C-alpha positions in Angstrom: 10.7 -15.0 7.2 12.5 -14.2 4.2 13.9 -10.7 3.9 12.8 -8.6 0.7 15.5 -6.6 -0.5 14.9 -3.4 -1.8 16.1 -2.1 -5.2 19.1 -0.2 -5.2 17.8 3.3 -6.4 18.8 6.4 -6.3 16.3 8.7 -4.3 14.5 11.5 -6.0 13.1 14.9 -4.9 10.0 13.9 -3.3 6.6 15.5 -2.2 3.2 15.5 -1.7 -0.3 16.5 -0.7 -2.8 17.4 2.0 -5.2 19.1 2.5 -7.2 21.7 5.3 -10.1 22.1 7.6 -12.7 23.6 6.0 -15.6 25.9 7.5 -18.6 25.6 6.1 -21.2 23.5 5.4 -24.6 23.8 4.5 -28.2 21.2 5.1 -30.8 19.7 2.9 -33.8 17.3 4.5 -33.0 14.4 6.3 -35.5 11.4 6.0 -35.0 7.6 7.0 -38.0 6.1 4.8 -36.6 2.6 4.7 -37.9 0.3 7.7 -35.0 -1.6 9.1 -34.2 -5.0 8.6 -33.8 -6.3 5.1 -30.8 -7.8 4.8 -29.8 -11.7 4.6 -29.2 -14.5 6.8 -25.1 -13.8 7.5 -22.3 -11.6 8.4 -21.5 -11.0 5.2 -21.7 -7.7 2.4 -25.0 -7.0 1.0 -24.5 -4.4 -1.4 -21.0 -3.6 -2.9 -21.5 -0.1 -2.8 -22.8 3.1 -1.4 -25.3 3.6 -4.0 -26.4 -0.4 -3.8 -27.9 0.2 0.2 -31.2 1.6 1.6 -31.0 5.2 1.4 -30.7 5.2 5.1 -27.1 3.6 4.6 -26.2 6.6 2.5 -27.5 9.5 4.9 -25.0 11.8 6.5 -25.3 13.9 9.7 -26.1 17.1 10.2 -25.4 20.0 13.4 -22.0 20.3 13.6 -20.7 17.2 12.5 -22.0 18.1 9.0 -19.4 20.7 8.8 -16.3 20.6 6.7 -12.9 20.5 8.2 -10.0 18.3 9.8 -9.9 16.5 6.1 -13.1 15.2 6.7 -15.9 16.4 4.5 -19.3 16.0 6.8 -20.5 13.3 8.7 -21.6 9.8 6.6 -20.4 6.7 7.9 -19.4 3.3 6.1 -21.6 4.8 3.2 -18.6 4.4 0.9 -18.3 0.5 1.6 -19.9 -2.6 2.0 -22.9 -3.3 4.0 -23.0 -6.1 6.2 -25.8 -7.8 9.2 -24.2 -8.7 12.2 -25.6 -11.4 14.9 -22.9 -12.1 17.0 -20.1 -10.1 19.5 -17.5 -11.5 16.9 -18.8 -10.1 13.9 -19.5 -7.1 15.3 -16.1 -6.9 16.6 -14.6 -7.3 13.1 -16.3 -5.1 11.0 -16.1 -2.3 13.3 -12.7 -2.7 13.7 -12.4 -3.2 10.2 -9.5 -0.3 8.3 -12.2 -1.0 5.5 -15.7 1.2 5.6 -18.6 -0.9 6.8 -22.2 -0.3 7.1 -23.3 -2.7 9.9 -26.5 -3.6 10.4 -27.3 -5.0 14.1 -29.7 -7.3 14.2 -30.3 -9.3 17.0 -29.6 -8.4 20.6 -25.8 -9.0 20.9 -24.2 -9.7 24.5 -20.3 -8.0 25.1 -18.1 -10.4 26.7 -16.7 -9.5 29.6 -19.5 -7.1 30.5 -18.6 -3.2 30.3 -16.3 -4.6 27.0 -16.7 -1.2 24.6 -15.5 -2.1 21.5 -13.0 0.3 19.5 -14.5 1.5 16.6 -12.9 2.0 13.4 -13.0 5.4 11.0 -15.8 5.3 8.2 -18.3 3.3 10.2 -22.5 3.3 10.2 -23.7 0.8 13.1 -26.9 1.1 12.7 -29.7 -1.3 14.3 -32.3 -3.0 12.3 -35.9 -2.1 13.0 -35.8 -2.4 17.0 -33.8 -6.0 17.4 -30.6 -4.0 17.4 -29.2 -4.0 20.5 -26.2 -4.3 22.7 -26.3 -5.9 26.2 -23.7 -5.1 28.9 -21.3 -2.6 27.1 -20.5 -0.6 24.1 -18.5 1.3 21.7 -15.3 3.2 22.2 -14.1 5.5 20.1 -10.3 6.5 20.4 -7.9 9.7 19.2 -8.4 10.2 15.4 -11.6 8.1 15.1 -13.7 10.1 12.4 -16.2 9.7 10.6 -18.2 7.2 12.8 -22.4 7.0 13.0 -24.3 5.3 15.6 -27.6 4.6 14.9 -31.0 3.1 16.1 -29.7 0.9 18.8 -30.6 0.1 22.3 -27.1 0.2 24.3 -27.9 -1.1 27.7 -27.5 -2.8 31.2 -23.9 -3.4 31.8 -25.3 -1.4 35.4 -22.8 -2.7 38.5 -25.2 -2.3 41.4 -23.6 0.7 42.1 -25.1 3.9 42.1 -22.5 7.3 41.4 -20.1 4.4 40.1 -16.7 5.6 40.1 -14.9 1.9 39.3 -16.7 0.8 36.5 -16.3 3.3 33.5 -19.0 0.9 31.2 -20.0 3.6 29.3 -23.1 3.4 25.8 -20.3 5.2 23.2 -16.9 6.6 25.1 -15.5 9.3 22.7 -11.8 10.5 23.5 -10.4 12.7 21.0 -12.6 11.2 18.0 -14.3 14.3 15.2 -17.3 13.7 13.0 -19.6 12.1 14.5 -23.4 10.8 14.6 -24.9 9.7 17.5 -28.7 9.1 16.3 -32.1 7.6 17.7 -30.6 5.7 19.9 -31.9 4.7 23.6 -29.2 4.0 26.1 -29.8 3.3 29.3 -28.6 1.9 32.6 -25.4 1.6 32.1 -22.0 1.9 34.3 -20.2 5.9 35.0 -22.1 7.0 32.4 -24.8 7.2 29.0 -22.2 9.1 26.9 -18.5 10.4 27.3 -17.4 12.7 25.2 -13.6 13.6 26.2 -10.5 15.1 25.4 -11.3 17.0 22.2 -13.8 15.2 20.5 -15.3 17.3 18.0 -17.6 18.2 15.2 -20.0 15.8 17.7 -23.7 15.7 16.6 -26.3 14.1 19.6 -29.6 13.3 18.2 -32.9 12.2 18.9 -32.0 9.7 21.5 -33.7 8.4 25.0 -31.0 8.5 27.6 -32.0 7.2 31.0 -31.9 5.3 34.3 -28.7 6.3 34.8 -26.6 8.6 37.7 -24.7 10.3 34.7 -26.4 10.8 31.5 -24.2 12.8 28.7 -20.4 14.2 29.8 -18.4 16.7 28.1 -14.6 18.1 28.4 -11.7 16.1 30.4 -9.7 18.7 28.6 -8.5 22.4 29.5 -8.5 23.0 25.7 -11.4 24.8 24.1 -11.6 24.6 20.7 -14.8 21.0 20.8 -17.8 22.1 18.1 -21.0 19.9 19.2 -24.3 19.6 18.6 -27.2 17.9 21.0 -30.6 18.7 19.6 -34.1 16.4 20.0 -33.0 14.1 23.0 -35.3 12.9 25.4 -33.3 12.4 28.3 -35.1 11.3 31.8 -34.6 9.9 34.9 -30.8 11.1 35.2 -29.1 12.8 38.8 -26.3 14.6 36.7 -24.5 15.6 33.1 -27.8 16.7 31.7 -25.4 17.3 29.5 -22.3 18.8 31.9 -20.6 20.8 28.8 -17.1 21.7 30.0 -14.9 23.8 28.1 -16.6 23.6 25.2 -15.9 26.6 22.0 -19.4 26.1 20.1 -22.0 24.0 21.6 -25.9 24.6 20.5 -28.1 22.7 22.2 -31.9 22.8 21.1 -35.1 21.2 21.4 -34.2 18.7 23.9 -37.2 17.8 26.7 -34.9 17.1 30.0 -37.9 15.2 32.4 -37.7 14.5 35.8 -40.7 12.7 37.1 -41.7 13.4 40.5 -43.1 9.4 40.8 -39.7 7.9 41.2 -36.8 7.9 43.4 -33.9 9.6 40.8 -33.9 13.0 41.5 -32.3 15.7 39.5 -29.3 17.7 40.8 -29.3 19.9 37.4 -30.4 20.3 33.5 -27.4 21.9 30.8 -24.5 23.0 32.3 -22.1 25.5 30.7 -19.2 24.6 32.7 -15.3 26.1 32.5 -14.8 28.7 29.2 -17.4 26.4 27.2 -19.9 29.1 24.2 -23.2 27.8 24.4 -25.9 28.6 22.8 -29.2 26.9 24.0 -32.8 27.1 22.3 -36.7 25.6 22.1 -36.0 23.0 24.8 -38.4 22.1 27.3 -37.9 21.0 30.9 -40.0 19.2 33.1 -39.6 19.4 37.3 -36.5 19.5 36.7 -34.2 20.9 39.6 -31.2 23.9 38.8 -33.1 23.5 34.9 -29.9 25.9 33.5 -26.4 26.9 35.0 -23.2 28.1 34.2 -19.8 28.3 35.6 -19.0 32.4 35.9 -16.3 31.6 33.2 -18.7 30.1 30.7 -21.3 32.0 28.3 -24.5 31.2 28.1 -27.4 32.2 25.6 -30.9 30.7 26.3 -33.9 32.1 24.1 -38.2 30.1 23.6 -36.9 27.5 26.2 -39.7 26.1 28.7 -39.3 25.4 32.0 -42.4 23.8 33.9 -42.3 22.9 37.0 -38.9 23.7 37.6 -36.8 24.6 40.9 -33.1 26.4 41.9 -31.0 28.1 39.3 -31.9 28.7 36.2 -29.5 31.2 34.2 -27.6 32.6 31.2 -25.3 35.1 30.1 -21.6 35.8 30.5 -18.4 37.9 29.5 -17.6 36.1 26.2 -18.5 37.0 23.0 -21.8 34.2 21.3 -21.8 33.2 18.2 -24.0 32.5 15.7 -25.4 28.2 14.6 -26.5 29.4 11.2 -22.7 30.8 10.5 -22.3 27.1 10.5 -25.0 25.0 9.4 -28.5 25.3 8.7 -30.8 24.0 11.4 -34.6 23.8 11.8 -36.2 24.7 14.8 -39.2 23.4 16.5 -41.6 25.0 18.9 -40.6 24.5 22.7 -44.0 23.4 23.2 -44.0 20.7 20.8 -40.9 19.0 21.7 -42.5 16.4 24.9 -45.4 14.8 22.6 -42.9 15.2 19.3 -39.7 13.6 20.9 -42.2 10.8 22.9 -42.7 9.2 19.5 -39.8 10.0 17.5 -36.8 10.2 20.0 -34.9 6.5 20.3 -35.2 3.5 17.5 -37.9 3.1 15.4 -39.2 0.4 13.0 -39.2 2.7 10.8 -38.4 6.1 10.7 -40.6 9.0 8.4 -38.9 12.6 7.8 -38.3 14.4 10.9 -37.2 18.2 11.4 -33.2 16.5 11.5 -31.8 18.2 8.6 -29.0 16.3 6.5 -25.5 17.7 5.8 -24.9 17.2 1.9 -23.0 20.4 0.5 -24.4 22.9 -1.5 -21.4 24.5 -2.0 -18.0 24.3 -2.5 -15.8 25.6 0.4 -13.7 29.4 -0.6 -10.3 28.9 -1.3 -7.5 31.6 -0.5 -5.7 32.4 -4.2 -6.4 31.0 -7.6 -9.0 27.6 -7.8 -8.2 25.5 -10.9 -11.2 22.4 -11.7 -10.3 19.3 -13.2 -13.5 16.8 -14.0 -13.6 13.8 -17.1 -16.6 15.2 -18.5 -15.2 18.1 -19.4 -17.2 20.1 -17.1 -13.7 21.6 -15.3 -10.9 23.6 -17.0 -8.8 20.2 -17.2 -9.7 16.6 -18.2 -6.6 15.8 -15.9 -4.3 16.0 -13.6 -1.5 16.7 -14.8 -3.1 19.2 -17.6 -4.3 21.6 -14.6 -0.2 21.1 -12.9 1.4 22.2 -15.9 -0.9 25.3 -16.0 0.1 26.3 -13.1 2.8 29.6 -13.6 6.7 28.3 -13.0 7.8 29.6 -9.5 3.9 30.9 -7.9 4.8 32.6 -5.6 0.7 32.6 -3.7 -0.9 29.1 -3.1 -3.0 27.8 -6.4 -6.0 25.1 -5.4 -6.4 21.9 -8.2 -10.0 20.6 -7.4 -10.8 17.6 -8.7 -14.1 16.6 -9.4 -15.2 12.9 -9.0 -14.2 10.3 -10.5 -10.9 7.7 -11.2 -8.2 9.7 -13.3 -5.5 6.7 -14.6 -2.3 8.5 -15.3 0.5 10.0 -13.2 1.2 12.7 -11.8 4.6 15.0 -11.2 4.7 18.7 -9.8 8.2 19.7 -10.4 10.1 21.3 -7.7 9.9 24.8 -9.7 6.1 24.7 -8.2 5.4 25.5 -4.9 2.3 26.4 -2.8 -0.2 23.6 -4.7 -2.8 22.3 -3.1 -4.5 19.5 -4.4 -8.2 18.5 -3.3 -11.2 15.9 -4.0 -14.1 17.9 -4.2 -16.6 14.9 -3.5 -18.1 14.1 -0.5 -15.7 10.8 0.5 -11.9 10.5 -0.1 -12.7 7.3 -2.1 -14.7 9.4 -4.1 -11.7 11.4 -6.3 -9.2 8.8 -6.9 -5.7 9.2 -8.9 -4.5 5.8 -9.9 -1.9 3.7 -11.9 -0.3 0.4 -12.2 4.0 1.2 -12.4 6.2 -1.3 -10.8 9.8 -1.2 -10.7 10.6 -3.6 -13.1 7.7 -2.6 -15.8 9.9 -1.1 -19.3 9.2 1.9 -20.6 8.7 2.3 -24.2 12.5 2.1 -24.7 13.0 -0.9 -23.0 13.8 0.5 -19.6 12.3 0.0 -16.5 11.2 2.8 -14.1 12.7 1.5 -10.9 11.2 2.0 -7.1 11.6 6.2 -7.5 10.5 6.3 -11.3 7.1 4.0 -11.0 5.2 6.7 -8.4 2.0 7.3 -9.7 2.2 11.0 -7.9 5.2 12.6 -7.1 5.9 15.8 -5.7 9.3 17.7 -5.5 6.9 21.4 -5.1 8.1 22.3 -1.4 5.0 24.2 0.5 2.5 21.6 -1.0 -0.8 20.1 0.4 -3.4 17.0 -0.5 -6.8 16.5 0.9 -10.0 14.2 0.4 -8.4 12.2 -2.1 -7.2 8.7 -2.7 -3.7 8.6 -4.5 -2.6 4.2 -5.4 -0.5 2.1 -6.9 -2.5 -0.8 -8.7 0.3 -2.5 -9.8 -1.1 -6.5 -9.8 2.0 -8.5 -8.4 0.0 -11.8 -9.1 -0.7 -11.4 -13.0 3.1 -9.5 -13.0 5.1 -12.3 -11.5 7.8 -12.5 -14.6 8.5 -8.8 -14.3 11.1 -8.5 -11.6 10.8 -5.8 -9.5 7.5 -5.3 -7.7 8.1 -2.2 -5.9 4.9 0.1 -6.5 5.1 3.5 -5.6 1.6 5.6 -4.9 3.2 8.8 -3.6 6.4 10.2 -3.3 7.4 13.1 -1.7 10.4 14.7 -2.3 10.1 18.5 -0.8 9.9 20.5 2.8 6.6 21.2 4.4 4.8 18.6 2.9 1.7 18.0 4.3 -1.2 14.7 3.7 -4.4 15.5 5.2 -7.9 13.1 4.7 -5.9 11.3 2.4 -5.8 7.5 1.3 -2.6 6.8 -0.1 -2.7 3.1 -1.0 -0.5 -0.1 -2.9 1.8 -3.1 -1.5 5.7 -3.3 -1.8 6.9 0.5 -1.5 3.7 2.4 -0.8 4.6 5.8 0.5 8.0 7.3 -0.2 9.1 10.3 1.4 12.5 11.6 0.8 14.5 15.2 0.8 15.2 17.4 -2.0 18.5 16.4 -1.4 21.3 14.7 1.5 21.8 18.5 2.5 18.3 19.4 2.5 15.1 19.5 4.7 12.7 16.8 3.9 9.5 17.6 6.2 5.9 15.7 5.5 2.9 15.7 7.9 0.6 13.6 8.0 -2.6 13.6 9.9 -6.7 11.7 9.4 -5.2 9.6 6.6 -5.3 6.0 5.8 -2.1 4.1 4.1 -2.3 0.7 2.8 0.4 -1.7 1.8 2.5 -4.9 3.2 6.2 -4.6 2.7 8.0 -1.4 4.1 5.5 0.9 2.3 6.1 3.9 4.6 9.6 4.2 3.6 12.4 7.0 2.9 14.9 9.4 4.2 12.4 12.0 5.3 11.6 13.8 8.1 7.8 13.0 8.5 4.8 12.6 10.9 1.8 10.2 11.0 -0.8 11.4 13.3 -4.1 10.2 14.0 -4.2 7.9 11.2 -4.6 4.4 10.3 -1.7 2.0 9.1 -3.7 -0.7 7.4 -1.4 -4.1 7.1 -2.6 -5.8 3.7 -1.6 -9.6 2.9 0.7 -10.4 -0.1 -0.4 -11.0 -3.9 -0.2 -14.8 -3.0 -2.1 -14.4 0.5 -0.2 -14.4 2.5 0.8 -12.8 6.2 4.6 -10.9 6.0 5.7 -7.7 5.8 6.7 -4.4 7.4 5.8 -1.4 8.3 8.4 1.8 7.5 11.8 1.1 6.4 13.7 4.4 7.3 17.1 5.7 5.9 17.6 8.9 8.4 20.6 10.1 8.2 22.7 10.4 11.6 21.6 14.6 12.1 18.2 14.3 11.6 15.0 12.7 12.1 13.5 9.9 10.7 9.3 8.6 11.7 7.4 9.3 14.3 3.8 7.3 14.5 2.0 8.9 16.9 -1.9 8.5 18.1 -2.2 5.5 15.0 -3.7 2.6 14.7 -2.1 0.0 13.2 -4.3 -2.9 12.0 -5.5 -5.4 9.4 -6.7 -8.4 7.9 -3.5 -10.3 8.5 -2.2 -13.4 10.4 -1.2 -12.6 14.1 2.5 -11.7 14.3 3.0 -11.9 11.0 4.2 -7.7 10.6 7.2 -6.2 12.1 6.9 -2.2 12.9 10.0 -1.9 10.7 13.1 -2.3 9.3 16.3 -0.1 9.1 17.1 0.2 5.9 20.6 1.8 4.7 19.8 2.8 1.2 23.0 1.9 -0.5 24.7 0.2 2.2 25.6 3.5 3.4 27.1 2.8 7.0 26.7 6.8 8.2 22.9 6.6 8.4 20.7 6.3 11.1 17.7 5.1 10.9 14.3 5.8 13.3 11.2 5.0 13.1 9.3 6.1 16.8 6.0 4.6 17.5 3.8 6.2 20.3 0.6 6.5 22.1 -1.2 4.4 19.0 -3.0 1.4 19.1 -1.5 -2.0 17.6 -3.0 -5.1 16.4 -2.4 -8.5 16.9 -0.6 -8.6 13.6 2.5 -7.0 15.1 5.6 -9.1 15.9 6.5 -9.3 20.1 9.9 -8.2 18.7 8.9 -5.7 16.8 12.0 -4.4 14.5 13.8 -5.9 12.0 17.2 -6.4 10.2 18.3 -5.2 6.4 21.0 -5.6 4.7 23.3 -6.8 6.9 22.6 -4.2 9.7 21.4 -4.9 12.8 18.6 -2.9 13.9 20.3 -2.1 17.2 22.8 0.0 16.2 20.4 2.3 15.0 17.1 4.2 16.5 14.0 2.0 16.8 11.9 2.4 19.5 8.3 2.6 21.3 6.3 4.9 24.0 3.0 4.0 25.9 1.3 2.1 22.9 -1.9 -0.2 23.4 -3.4 -3.2 22.0 -2.7 -6.8 21.9 0.1 -6.2 19.8 1.9 -3.9 22.1 4.1 -5.4 24.8 6.2 -4.5 27.5 10.0 -3.0 27.1 12.8 -6.0 26.9 16.6 -5.8 24.6 14.0 -7.0 21.5 11.5 -3.9 22.1 13.3 -0.2 23.5 10.1 1.8 24.8 11.1 5.7 25.6 11.5 6.3 29.1 9.5 9.6 29.9 12.3 12.2 29.6 13.4 10.9 26.5 9.7 10.9 25.5 9.4 14.2 25.9 11.6 15.1 23.2 10.2 12.9 20.6 6.7 14.9 19.8 5.0 16.5 16.4 6.8 19.6 17.5 10.6 18.0 17.9 10.1 16.6 14.8 8.4 19.5 13.0 10.6 21.9 13.7 10.6 25.7 13.5 7.5 25.0 10.9 3.5 24.5 12.0 1.4 23.2 9.5 -1.6 25.1 8.4 -4.5 25.5 6.0 -4.0 26.5 2.7 
């Protein structure tokens, strides 16, 4: 592989953006309104943008999946991407695991191979059946740590059963979520699997499960597998029948809102229910206007759980029917709007409306279209290109922030593409830059300078000076927007120096939450304000795209629950390096944890990193640790590379418990941390006395 040398340039101060969880989302009426299946025969994009897609492809979730939090503004799936129709397992997996957003229309029965296969769905996806034709046979879907903004609708997911009723050997679920957030599972028929139909595990949160048929299984819907009590989940208008347990079993959920569900145990079958709705552990549950037919122990709770019942109907039930608890009940309407159907109407309603349908009309479900912007502490400055804000450019808003401000200032940027460079100087700390659209793709700040681009005076910008957004003010946050450098290498081959920075940070306590940072070479530069100063950066729920050294610098940085998207070079070739740390010997470098490294590039073509001794400084000890992450086949079997005459083996590069086709066993070319070493390489170790919080 030809080494691509970095321009030797002086590191300037930088810092950037991040976002913060929001609190409440409003809702409006939801309707499908369009017959599914109006797409072509091939697995090719049929619509280039959400505005050209059918109405159902742009719909957003209701319930807790609609709440603005964790840098995600509700759940709308792949509506910002292209719409594709798939009929094969290969095509389904290709688009479901892609880094880009997609609306994926499943137009036939797709059989999983091997049986029990669970496709690892990436963030920003809508997977939806075409009429009643969309079926997943013998397997299902898996949403891992940090995966978010996923919609699974109008599918039949069936028949992974392995002949063992209470199967503890085969974990073949219809949908399994481990640490995901903002997920909507709606209008599906999930049945006859192995182990369970739906599992929501390991603090999966902001989940809505609605209008599904769950049947013919020992375990219907399990929630928990965690000692934490942080998850928020809405379960409404589901028909659960002929299942023995977990209907659902809801363990350690902070806010569990169940309403208008129909639980049915038919006495004429061999399947007998053990229990119905179960509030376990420290769950706080509100259960409303549901209908229980023939169920044994229809509603039960642990002594540590809090359960409020109102308006439910029980017909032919026996055994425990419980409520109460010492906790403080919550009011779901403080989080989102919803409308209750009469409990007596629920059986007929769900027999006609639950599960996949050829044409779905208006139901009582509500969508999560925001009707107001969440309040923000401190001063808010608005930016809008059309003049409806206080300023038309982002830089003008930054300029308006008082020098040496002591309180946080939020710059709220309305949707649009802002073609400008932005600099936040060191004497303007405590700034939050926030896109106000429904998606982080709605608000884009972009420019096209490269290191070799000439200024008016004939000099060049250099790598550091090429940044679209440069932040030097401490305590900077950014969320819900895109920062890009769109320098076109193919059209500028005469330019000497193609390094083109999208975002440069040179400050301490920088948070990036729910953002996209996009470029090619040198996309994200993270530095410190000075050689003797800390420069800590925390990135979560975000996308970083590039090809050569596109995460680089001397800062101490954590990339958590994010997607690192590998991109081909300008000439279509696949070759690159993810990180290029230039860490000082007494500091920590880059920690990538619980993230996914993937992209549409050739197998074995990318290194996880190489050691950048900036300016030939032999005293540096570059560091990258990649742990608990999923690595695609694009990662080389020997994932670390030398740079500038320095051997990476003399610096600090390691992995720990990674998975995926690009992961590998410990060797001299692939160091792995021991459990004891890994215990000292956590997020808390990296950030020290700083705990990132919402602005």
